[in-house]
Backbone as CSV, one residue per row, in Angstrom:
resi,resn,N_x,N_y,N_z,CA_x,CA_y,CA_z,C_x,C_y,C_z
1,MET,0.887,-1.209,-0.003,-0.001,0.035,-0.029,0.891,1.223,-0.049
2,ARG,0.630,2.140,-0.937,1.417,3.421,-0.944,0.792,4.390,0.040
3,PRO,1.731,5.206,0.629,1.117,6.239,1.663,0.201,7.161,0.949
4,GLU,-0.784,7.608,1.697,-1.722,8.641,1.185,-0.949,9.933,0.921
5,VAL,-1.171,10.545,-0.287,-0.550,11.724,-0.555,-1.506,12.845,-0.124
6,LEU,-1.144,13.504,0.889,-2.045,14.397,1.601,-1.999,15.798,1.100
7,GLN,-3.168,16.310,0.843,-3.429,17.697,0.529,-4.109,18.438,1.569
8,PRO,-4.126,19.760,1.607,-4.862,20.481,2.687,-6.295,19.990,2.808
9,GLY,-6.829,19.915,4.019,-8.132,19.458,4.145,-8.305,18.013,4.479
10,ARG,-7.184,17.258,4.577,-7.275,15.763,4.807,-7.174,15.482,6.235
11,CYS,-7.136,16.435,7.216,-7.036,16.086,8.568,-8.079,15.150,9.134
12,ASP,-9.352,15.328,8.616,-10.458,14.462,9.039,-10.128,13.012,8.718
13,LEU,-9.553,12.760,7.546,-9.110,11.381,7.152,-8.159,10.832,8.158
14,LEU,-7.110,11.627,8.530,-6.133,11.179,9.485,-6.783,10.845,10.799
15,ARG,-7.682,11.717,11.256,-8.338,11.348,12.593,-9.129,10.064,12.474
16,ARG,-9.760,9.844,11.361,-10.548,8.532,11.269,-9.567,7.338,11.232
17,ASP,-8.381,7.544,10.569,-7.483,6.432,10.545,-6.916,6.148,11.932
18,ARG,-6.607,7.207,12.627,-6.203,6.988,14.022,-7.169,6.305,14.906
19,ALA,-8.462,6.726,14.769,-9.537,6.042,15.498,-9.659,4.538,15.169
20,ARG,-9.562,4.259,13.867,-9.587,2.862,13.409,-8.433,2.085,13.976
21,LEU,-7.207,2.653,13.997,-6.023,1.908,14.527,-6.236,1.723,16.028
22,ALA,-6.835,2.701,16.791,-7.087,2.549,18.171,-8.074,1.521,18.469
23,ALA,-9.125,1.337,17.632,-10.195,0.382,17.935,-10.126,-0.958,17.262
24,THR,-9.264,-1.146,16.303,-9.127,-2.440,15.604,-8.846,-3.598,16.503
25,PRO,-9.579,-4.714,16.476,-9.215,-5.808,17.322,-7.864,-6.393,16.878
26,ALA,-7.115,-6.891,17.836,-5.776,-7.562,17.500,-5.739,-8.996,18.058
27,ALA,-5.069,-9.837,17.302,-5.045,-11.290,17.613,-4.257,-11.523,18.983
28,ALA,-3.197,-10.678,19.155,-2.375,-10.811,20.358,-2.774,-9.791,21.428
29,PRO,-2.959,-10.167,22.657,-3.381,-9.222,23.751,-2.332,-8.247,24.040
30,ASP,-1.007,-8.560,23.697,0.088,-7.623,23.962,0.456,-6.807,22.711
31,PHE,-0.358,-6.818,21.740,-0.097,-5.956,20.537,0.109,-4.493,20.945
32,ARG,1.221,-3.917,20.475,1.504,-2.531,20.738,1.862,-1.774,19.530
33,VAL,1.516,-0.451,19.550,1.792,0.475,18.481,2.892,1.428,19.042
34,PHE,4.002,1.596,18.318,4.971,2.545,18.626,4.748,3.802,17.828
35,TRP,4.318,4.780,18.444,3.834,6.029,17.768,4.811,7.155,17.820
36,ASP,5.478,7.489,16.700,6.449,8.442,16.641,5.866,9.823,16.404
37,ASN,5.843,10.691,17.469,5.187,12.034,17.345,6.387,13.059,17.298
38,ALA,7.111,12.914,16.178,8.339,13.743,16.048,8.126,15.171,15.757
39,TYR,6.931,15.487,15.156,6.813,16.903,14.711,5.509,17.551,15.245
40,ALA,5.299,17.420,16.550,4.085,17.848,17.197,4.013,19.385,17.164
41,VAL,5.137,20.065,17.203,5.104,21.523,17.337,5.800,22.231,16.210
42,HIS,6.022,21.412,15.114,6.840,21.964,13.926,5.831,22.522,12.871
43,HIS,5.184,23.540,13.175,4.218,24.113,12.284,4.831,24.997,11.281
44,LEU,4.271,25.000,10.049,4.728,25.793,8.971,3.788,26.942,8.578
45,THR,2.647,27.140,9.316,1.763,28.189,9.049,1.342,28.720,10.481
46,ASP,0.522,29.821,10.451,0.031,30.394,11.713,-0.979,29.529,12.399
47,ASP,-1.693,28.666,11.555,-2.589,27.773,12.170,-1.844,26.498,12.700
48,GLU,-1.944,26.276,13.899,-1.336,25.093,14.509,-2.243,23.800,14.340
49,ALA,-1.780,22.881,13.563,-2.558,21.755,13.251,-2.752,20.877,14.558
50,GLU,-3.932,20.456,14.862,-4.224,19.701,16.045,-4.147,18.228,15.715
51,VAL,-3.230,17.493,16.363,-2.970,16.082,16.155,-3.861,15.286,17.099
52,ALA,-4.652,14.407,16.605,-5.546,13.594,17.408,-4.737,12.869,18.508
53,ASP,-5.380,12.893,19.717,-4.697,12.305,20.869,-4.893,10.708,20.812
54,ILE,-3.861,10.094,20.377,-3.941,8.599,20.162,-4.092,7.840,21.417
55,LEU,-3.548,8.416,22.504,-3.676,7.746,23.872,-5.142,7.793,24.298
56,ALA,-5.771,8.881,24.162,-7.208,9.026,24.539,-8.097,8.145,23.604
57,LEU,-7.744,8.115,22.330,-8.498,7.269,21.417,-8.383,5.726,21.821
58,CYS,-7.249,5.325,22.145,-7.044,3.955,22.513,-7.791,3.635,23.784
59,ALA,-7.756,4.515,24.809,-8.436,4.349,26.024,-9.937,4.263,25.828
60,GLU,-10.436,5.160,25.006,-11.877,5.214,24.698,-12.338,3.973,23.946
61,ALA,-11.392,3.385,23.178,-11.757,2.140,22.428,-11.587,0.880,23.285
62,GLY,-11.192,0.979,24.527,-11.033,-0.168,25.354,-9.665,-0.738,25.278
63,HIS,-8.661,-0.059,24.670,-7.274,-0.602,24.491,-6.320,0.427,25.096
64,PRO,-6.430,0.663,26.377,-5.511,1.744,26.975,-4.020,1.488,26.908
65,ASP,-3.688,0.185,26.833,-2.265,-0.111,26.826,-1.668,-0.330,25.438
66,ARG,-2.490,0.055,24.421,-2.053,-0.240,23.036,-0.826,0.434,22.512
67,VAL,-0.705,1.720,22.923,0.248,2.529,22.168,1.317,3.197,23.198
68,PHE,2.522,3.267,22.614,3.585,3.991,23.218,3.833,5.223,22.289
69,VAL,3.811,6.434,22.816,4.033,7.622,22.053,5.452,8.167,22.407
70,PHE,6.269,8.420,21.407,7.630,8.909,21.517,7.725,10.360,20.889
71,GLY,8.513,11.080,21.545,8.867,12.447,21.078,10.149,12.894,21.627
72,SER,10.696,13.953,21.120,11.965,14.535,21.632,12.118,15.950,21.164
73,THR,13.099,16.626,21.739,13.418,17.983,21.288,14.639,17.866,20.223
74,SER,14.772,16.743,19.578,15.886,16.533,18.693,15.904,17.620,17.562
75,LYS,14.669,17.971,17.039,14.592,18.935,15.999,13.979,20.277,16.546
76,ILE,14.215,20.471,17.799,13.766,21.667,18.454,14.986,22.458,19.026
77,THR,15.823,21.655,19.774,16.996,22.269,20.366,18.262,21.681,19.713
78,PHE,18.681,20.503,20.107,19.962,19.942,19.546,19.707,18.490,19.181
79,ALA,19.956,18.086,17.975,19.896,16.633,17.553,20.895,15.836,18.383
80,GLY,20.428,14.836,19.037,21.377,13.969,19.770,21.709,14.487,21.194
81,ALA,21.275,15.682,21.506,21.559,16.252,22.835,20.324,16.944,23.390
82,GLY,19.092,16.467,22.959,17.824,17.021,23.453,17.311,16.216,24.631
83,VAL,16.036,16.362,24.834,15.249,15.647,25.797,14.211,14.805,25.078
84,SER,14.136,13.508,25.490,13.140,12.597,24.864,11.981,12.348,25.793
85,PHE,10.865,12.028,25.174,9.663,11.838,25.905,9.000,10.520,25.592
86,LEU,8.315,9.862,26.541,7.542,8.697,26.367,6.178,8.828,27.055
87,GLY,5.172,8.564,26.352,3.790,8.588,26.865,3.041,7.357,26.611
88,SER,2.346,6.892,27.587,1.571,5.633,27.478,0.507,5.567,28.645
89,SER,-0.089,4.353,28.808,-0.945,4.120,29.901,-0.189,4.033,31.195
90,ALA,-0.871,4.175,32.301,-0.209,4.044,33.651,0.450,2.656,33.741
91,ALA,-0.203,1.626,33.268,0.398,0.288,33.359,1.669,0.175,32.536
92,ASN,1.667,0.715,31.273,2.861,0.620,30.490,3.997,1.455,31.094
93,ILE,3.697,2.631,31.577,4.744,3.491,32.206,5.349,2.788,33.447
94,ALA,4.562,2.165,34.191,5.086,1.431,35.392,5.941,0.349,34.890
95,TRP,5.580,-0.411,33.837,6.443,-1.461,33.309,7.786,-0.911,32.822
96,TRP,7.717,0.264,32.203,8.888,0.814,31.592,9.819,1.334,32.740
97,ILE,9.250,1.984,33.673,10.085,2.448,34.834,10.795,1.310,35.540
98,GLY,10.038,0.218,35.615,10.643,-0.999,36.323,11.806,-1.599,35.481
99,LEU,11.803,-1.432,34.205,12.916,-1.848,33.398,14.102,-0.839,33.480
100,THR,13.758,0.423,33.304,14.832,1.439,33.196,15.485,1.628,34.545
101,GLY,14.769,1.402,35.620,15.316,1.529,37.016,16.486,0.551,37.234
102,LYS,16.497,-0.545,36.508,17.632,-1.535,36.649,18.676,-1.333,35.593
103,ARG,18.388,-0.438,34.583,19.364,-0.324,33.494,20.200,0.991,33.576
104,THR,19.736,1.978,34.304,20.396,3.239,34.281,20.232,3.907,35.594
105,ILE,21.212,4.838,35.890,21.163,5.529,37.163,20.004,6.538,37.102
106,GLY,19.836,7.162,35.987,18.693,8.106,35.801,18.947,9.033,34.649
107,PRO,17.956,9.859,34.325,18.136,10.765,33.183,19.182,11.875,33.501
108,ASP,19.472,12.586,32.423,20.419,13.727,32.502,19.630,14.908,33.052
109,LYS,19.575,15.042,34.251,18.794,16.194,34.927,19.376,17.453,34.653
110,THR,20.656,17.609,34.443,21.236,18.935,34.073,20.751,19.353,32.725
111,ASN,20.677,18.405,31.823,20.118,18.775,30.441,18.667,19.117,30.484
112,HIS,17.909,18.490,31.369,16.479,18.797,31.578,16.426,20.280,32.069
113,LEU,17.226,20.614,33.012,17.242,21.989,33.513,17.613,23.030,32.442
114,ARG,18.523,22.571,31.675,18.972,23.498,30.497,17.796,23.858,29.616
115,HIS,17.014,22.782,29.326,15.814,23.005,28.465,14.766,23.810,29.081
116,VAL,14.545,23.554,30.342,13.538,24.298,31.104,13.865,25.809,31.096
117,GLN,15.155,26.140,31.348,15.542,27.520,31.506,15.520,28.105,30.081
118,PHE,15.727,27.404,29.022,15.687,27.986,27.683,14.337,28.163,27.131
119,LEU,13.522,27.079,27.236,12.199,27.092,26.640,11.156,27.738,27.598
120,ARG,11.317,27.594,28.834,10.514,28.105,29.938,9.161,27.509,30.015
121,ASP,8.287,27.646,29.016,6.890,27.168,29.136,6.449,26.925,27.731
122,ALA,5.067,26.617,27.622,4.480,26.361,26.264,4.648,27.553,25.336
123,ASP,4.467,28.786,25.872,4.516,29.941,25.053,5.946,30.169,24.601
124,GLY,6.905,29.860,25.475,8.329,29.953,25.037,8.648,28.934,23.987
125,LEU,8.161,27.796,24.081,8.381,26.717,23.037,7.758,27.221,21.650
126,ARG,6.535,27.762,21.700,5.903,28.282,20.477,6.757,29.391,19.862
127,ALA,7.228,30.307,20.687,8.051,31.342,20.186,9.332,30.911,19.530
128,HIS,9.950,29.905,20.130,11.154,29.287,19.596,10.847,28.624,18.213
129,MET,9.721,27.862,18.189,9.335,27.238,16.913,8.927,28.186,15.811
130,ARG,8.473,29.327,16.164,8.230,30.349,15.158,9.520,30.769,14.446
131,LYS,10.601,30.793,15.258,11.928,31.094,14.644,12.358,30.011,13.673
132,HIS,12.048,28.703,14.013,12.286,27.595,13.122,11.533,27.846,11.842
133,ARG,10.250,28.189,12.018,9.387,28.365,10.826,9.909,29.413,9.906
134,GLU,10.405,30.550,10.478,10.995,31.637,9.647,12.163,31.096,8.715
135,ILE,12.783,30.030,9.222,13.980,29.531,8.481,13.506,28.509,7.387
136,ILE,12.551,27.578,7.780,12.287,26.442,6.923,11.010,26.613,6.079
137,ALA,10.068,27.501,6.477,8.838,27.650,5.662,9.200,28.191,4.237
138,PRO,10.121,29.067,4.055,10.436,29.479,2.703,10.982,28.405,1.849
139,LYS,11.691,27.474,2.483,12.172,26.284,1.730,11.088,25.355,1.242
140,PHE,10.077,25.185,2.012,8.948,24.405,1.573,8.225,25.108,0.458
141,ALA,8.121,26.479,0.566,7.360,27.199,-0.503,8.142,27.049,-1.834
142,VAL,9.528,27.038,-1.765,10.356,26.897,-2.966,10.103,25.565,-3.600
143,VAL,10.000,24.468,-2.739,9.718,23.116,-3.305,8.409,23.095,-4.014
144,ASP,7.396,23.606,-3.356,6.079,23.675,-4.031,6.077,24.444,-5.209
145,ASP,6.741,25.623,-5.283,6.770,26.465,-6.484,7.423,25.771,-7.665
146,VAL,8.564,25.104,-7.461,9.274,24.455,-8.532,8.458,23.283,-9.076
147,LEU,7.917,22.488,-8.153,7.074,21.331,-8.621,5.808,21.774,-9.330
148,THR,5.229,22.895,-8.835,4.045,23.479,-9.525,4.328,23.919,-10.877
149,ARG,5.487,24.648,-11.057,5.931,25.139,-12.343,6.125,24.029,-13.356
150,ASN,6.697,22.890,-12.825,7.042,21.816,-13.787,6.078,20.691,-13.954
151,PHE,5.159,20.508,-12.881,4.346,19.257,-12.943,2.922,19.494,-12.601
152,ALA,2.501,20.756,-12.651,1.050,20.989,-12.316,0.145,20.175,-13.161
153,ASP,0.434,19.920,-14.397,-0.440,19.182,-15.209,0.063,17.816,-15.758
154,THR,1.045,17.308,-14.982,1.730,16.106,-15.358,1.016,14.866,-14.770
155,PRO,0.372,13.974,-15.565,-0.234,12.781,-14.990,0.679,11.964,-14.154
156,GLY,0.224,11.514,-13.000,1.051,10.596,-12.197,2.000,11.270,-11.235
157,VAL,2.134,12.649,-11.333,3.075,13.375,-10.499,2.238,14.174,-9.527
158,ALA,2.442,13.960,-8.190,1.723,14.812,-7.211,2.653,14.869,-5.999
159,TRP,2.319,15.880,-5.093,3.186,15.994,-3.934,2.270,16.562,-2.831
160,SER,2.738,16.334,-1.656,2.071,16.849,-0.470,2.362,18.330,-0.225
161,LYS,1.421,18.966,0.474,1.657,20.380,0.812,1.473,20.455,2.359
162,PRO,2.480,20.103,3.066,2.400,19.965,4.540,2.278,21.268,5.205
163,THR,1.559,21.252,6.325,1.436,22.405,7.219,2.345,22.264,8.374
164,GLY,3.160,21.293,8.388,4.112,21.073,9.538,5.094,19.921,9.136
165,GLY,6.049,19.734,10.026,7.002,18.612,9.776,8.258,19.076,9.007
166,TYR,8.883,18.084,8.502,10.203,18.289,7.757,10.284,17.777,6.414
167,PHE,9.218,17.221,5.826,9.288,16.497,4.530,8.150,16.855,3.595
168,VAL,8.497,16.688,2.376,7.447,16.657,1.327,7.379,15.409,0.644
169,THR,6.261,14.813,0.486,6.053,13.480,-0.167,5.842,13.727,-1.687
170,LEU,6.788,13.288,-2.488,6.548,13.354,-3.980,6.228,12.064,-4.483
171,THR,5.077,11.981,-5.224,4.523,10.790,-5.854,4.831,10.829,-7.321
172,VAL,5.451,9.827,-7.875,5.665,9.822,-9.328,5.082,8.504,-9.879
173,PRO,4.975,8.323,-11.266,4.412,7.120,-11.769,5.100,5.848,-11.279
174,ASP,4.354,4.787,-11.117,4.920,3.533,-10.601,6.176,3.109,-11.366
175,GLY,7.125,2.671,-10.550,8.370,2.151,-11.223,9.388,3.215,-11.500
176,ALA,9.140,4.486,-11.168,10.051,5.633,-11.525,10.882,6.115,-10.386
177,ALA,10.451,5.930,-9.129,11.131,6.602,-8.020,12.627,6.215,-7.933
178,ALA,12.947,4.966,-7.915,14.406,4.606,-7.836,15.291,5.152,-8.927
179,GLU,14.704,5.207,-10.168,15.423,5.758,-11.287,15.655,7.287,-11.107
180,ILE,14.683,7.941,-10.596,14.846,9.392,-10.368,15.921,9.627,-9.320
181,VAL,15.895,8.840,-8.235,16.933,9.004,-7.206,18.328,8.732,-7.778
182,ARG,18.360,7.769,-8.660,19.683,7.335,-9.267,20.166,8.496,-10.127
183,LEU,19.246,9.043,-10.947,19.682,10.187,-11.809,20.090,11.308,-11.029
184,ALA,19.400,11.595,-9.927,19.756,12.706,-9.034,21.169,12.505,-8.440
185,LYS,21.472,11.261,-8.061,22.806,11.013,-7.441,23.848,11.312,-8.506
186,GLU,23.655,10.865,-9.778,24.596,11.082,-10.795,24.782,12.551,-11.039
187,ALA,23.783,13.363,-10.813,23.898,14.804,-10.975,24.462,15.544,-9.794
188,GLY,24.763,14.774,-8.706,25.349,15.307,-7.505,24.291,15.806,-6.491
189,LEU,22.977,15.234,-6.647,21.989,15.616,-5.651,21.773,14.449,-4.651
190,ALA,21.752,14.660,-3.476,21.540,13.561,-2.433,20.134,13.607,-2.023
191,LEU,19.331,12.608,-2.452,17.983,12.491,-1.999,17.852,11.302,-1.013
192,THR,16.839,11.270,-0.253,16.566,10.106,0.591,16.332,8.925,-0.317
193,PRO,16.740,7.712,0.017,16.565,6.571,-0.858,15.114,6.356,-1.250
194,ALA,14.861,5.915,-2.442,13.472,5.532,-2.796,13.009,4.401,-1.865
195,GLY,11.797,4.483,-1.380,11.318,3.529,-0.500,11.605,3.844,0.962
196,ALA,12.293,4.952,1.273,12.630,5.337,2.685,11.347,5.457,3.537
197,THR,10.280,5.760,2.842,9.006,6.018,3.546,8.271,4.738,3.965
198,HIS,8.775,3.599,3.486,8.038,2.268,3.676,8.867,1.346,4.623
199,PRO,8.108,0.419,5.229,8.761,-0.629,6.027,9.807,-1.313,5.273
200,TYR,11.001,-1.514,5.879,12.171,-2.166,5.333,12.583,-1.466,4.029
201,GLY,12.163,-0.279,3.763,12.725,0.444,2.611,12.075,-0.098,1.275
202,ASP,10.984,-0.858,1.335,10.455,-1.527,0.258,9.113,-0.881,-0.240
203,ASP,9.166,-0.047,-1.233,7.921,0.510,-1.735,7.507,-0.371,-3.009
204,PRO,6.413,-1.122,-2.848,6.083,-2.084,-3.912,5.749,-1.418,-5.266
205,GLN,5.267,-0.133,-5.226,5.020,0.533,-6.462,6.197,1.357,-6.955
206,ASP,7.259,1.466,-6.142,8.434,2.296,-6.467,7.978,3.635,-7.000
207,ALA,7.248,4.373,-6.153,6.584,5.590,-6.651,6.685,6.755,-5.676
208,ILE,7.337,6.559,-4.514,7.351,7.548,-3.469,8.720,8.010,-3.219
209,ILE,9.001,9.392,-3.243,10.246,9.943,-2.904,9.963,11.011,-1.770
210,ARG,10.753,10.931,-0.776,10.599,11.861,0.393,11.683,12.988,0.179
211,LEU,11.163,14.168,-0.041,12.064,15.331,-0.138,12.323,15.973,1.186
212,ALA,13.521,16.324,1.527,13.828,16.956,2.810,14.540,18.263,2.588
213,PRO,13.816,19.372,2.533,14.383,20.637,2.186,14.864,21.501,3.386
214,THR,14.836,20.912,4.552,15.017,21.742,5.722,16.520,22.178,5.984
215,PHE,17.497,21.331,5.580,18.808,21.578,6.031,19.595,22.553,5.091
216,PRO,19.525,22.441,3.810,20.370,23.293,2.926,19.920,24.776,2.988
217,PRO,20.780,25.722,2.687,20.344,27.109,2.539,19.178,27.217,1.464
218,LEU,18.507,28.301,1.522,17.359,28.418,0.701,17.814,28.469,-0.787
219,ALA,18.902,29.081,-1.129,19.303,29.192,-2.485,19.705,27.813,-3.017
220,GLU,20.260,26.968,-2.150,20.623,25.597,-2.592,19.369,24.683,-2.774
221,VAL,18.406,25.016,-1.907,17.143,24.261,-2.145,16.546,24.510,-3.439
222,GLU,16.517,25.777,-3.859,15.960,26.061,-5.193,16.693,25.359,-6.296
223,LYS,18.034,25.503,-6.301,18.859,24.822,-7.277,18.644,23.306,-7.346
224,ALA,18.612,22.759,-6.142,18.444,21.279,-5.977,17.011,20.912,-6.523
225,MET,15.992,21.663,-6.319,14.677,21.254,-6.770,14.585,21.386,-8.260
226,TYR,15.231,22.385,-8.910,15.244,22.419,-10.370,16.021,21.169,-10.908
227,GLY,17.029,20.689,-10.171,17.714,19.564,-10.563,16.826,18.262,-10.456
228,VAL,16.035,18.243,-9.301,15.099,17.130,-9.194,14.043,17.153,-10.271
229,ALA,13.567,18.306,-10.630,12.548,18.436,-11.724,13.155,17.842,-13.085
230,VAL,14.397,18.188,-13.334,15.038,17.645,-14.516,15.078,16.165,-14.497
231,CYS,15.449,15.642,-13.303,15.594,14.199,-13.158,14.214,13.469,-13.403
232,VAL,13.172,14.046,-12.853,11.786,13.521,-13.000,11.497,13.583,-14.481
233,ARG,11.691,14.669,-15.124,11.317,14.777,-16.588,12.093,13.736,-17.362
234,LEU,13.367,13.648,-17.094,14.256,12.648,-17.758,13.743,11.235,-17.628
235,ALA,13.436,10.889,-16.294,12.978,9.486,-16.118,11.644,9.199,-16.794
236,LEU,10.758,10.196,-16.779,9.439,9.989,-17.442,9.615,9.920,-19.011
237,ALA,10.625,10.762,-19.560,10.797,10.722,-20.978,11.477,9.376,-21.404
238,GLU,12.331,8.850,-20.562,12.924,7.526,-20.888,11.901,6.409,-20.909
239,ARG,10.908,6.500,-19.981,9.883,5.543,-19.925,9.029,5.519,-21.266
240,LYS,8.851,6.697,-21.877,8.089,6.758,-23.072,8.798,6.130,-24.234
241,THR,10.084,6.087,-24.187,10.885,5.574,-25.418,11.076,4.085,-25.258
242,GLN,10.746,3.548,-24.078,10.974,2.123,-23.946,9.885,1.247,-24.532
């Protein structure tokens, strides 16, 4: 199954999917979902998207122990030197504390204090993330602009227009993603591997490419995106001649 290519207005669909995941019967009583909530505060617009509370949904569905929610300040303060978070039911947290109490002396409380003094509170966190947005939102705008200029009317080519997070999902005709990534590599462009969005890196349709525009400077993002557009056009043209 290929991931849903999300356009604005699809939040209701996501909420329904979360509710289904929370309520679906499982064959094993200890079935668990590891829920990566990495981009909870990484908004790209003034409107903060509300993410459905998967813990509450599982509890309401009669499966309070189903999910572990993970998050961190990795993409808020310092990657590899931030503060991580774990949320779950009271029973699951008790189980986890029982394990960690035997494995480690305790968390890095000095680093905890550092983060408290820097971020202060929820408003401080929002103010900090607005500074993030000032840096990365223009890069997402460039990605959308270049793709729109080149592929607005191209059958089989579509892309997400995220309101948060760090990635754009580019969908291309089946069987073309790996070739586009290969062409980009030959041109000196480093893209995430085709299939990176799928379990074990295996995209059965070979149709999804994850674009990550957040790190390079804005000018480099624009140059890179025009390079990606050329690679997509070349791959599609080669398919027509085969």
